[in-house]
N, C-alpha and C positions, 0 to 999 in steps of 0.2 A: 474466455475469448473477444477481440473489443476492438472492431472495423472500423477503421477514419479513411478521407482523405484529402488529398496532397493536388491542386491546382497545377502546382511550376510543376510537378514534374510529370505530372495529367497518368495519376496509377493510387490505386484502391490498396491500402495497405491492409493485413491482421495483426495481433502477436497476443502473443499470452500473457494473460495479468498472472502464473500463476509459478511465473519466473522471469528472469532479470532478462527474457528474449530480446532480439534484436523484430524490429515489423521485415513480414516476408514481404513483395507484390504479391495483387492477389494476380490469378492468369486467367487475366480477360482481357478484350483485343485494343490495341492504341486510345489513347480517347484524345477530345477535342479536350475540353474543362469540363472535367470533374467535379462536380460547388459541393455533392450530397448524397448520403448513401443510409441506405434502410434492409436488415434483415429480417423477412421472412421466414422465423426457425420450421415452422410450421409443415409449409411446402418445400425447404432447405434451397430457399430464393434470395441474390443477391440482387436488389434493384440501388437505379443510380440513376442520378440525374448528371447531365454530359452533353452540355453548351444548351441545344431546344431540345435536346431529345429524351426520355423517359423511357431505360430498359433495366432488363434482367436479363438474368441467368443462373446455371445454377455453379457451384460452388469446381466440377474440375473442367479440368484446363478444354476438356473435348466439349464439351460444352456453349453453342454457338447461344449469341445476344438474342432478346426477343426484344424488340423494339414495342415497348409497352404505352405510349403515349406524345406525338408530336406535340409540343405547345408553344402555345399561339402567343407571345407577347412582343408586341413592337411599342415604340416612341412614342403612337399616341392612345399606348389604351391604358384604361383608369378602371380601377376597384372599388364598387363601390359594396355599401352593407346590404 
């Protein structure tokens, strides 16, 4: 199984690699601007960045997303080594 985000359609998709299947949208709430995601297989949770928020949820439609972290990125932000 592979997972990927589509910022244009504001959706996270899943697709099987074992067959010529069509991507299926994940049962997640409406997103503003998903840009990245990852799966923690040990906990069964999906994590994604949507705009300035990092959220997590299980894979069931009834799972409620949890805010993990609010990103504080602004125009005057600089990163140092």
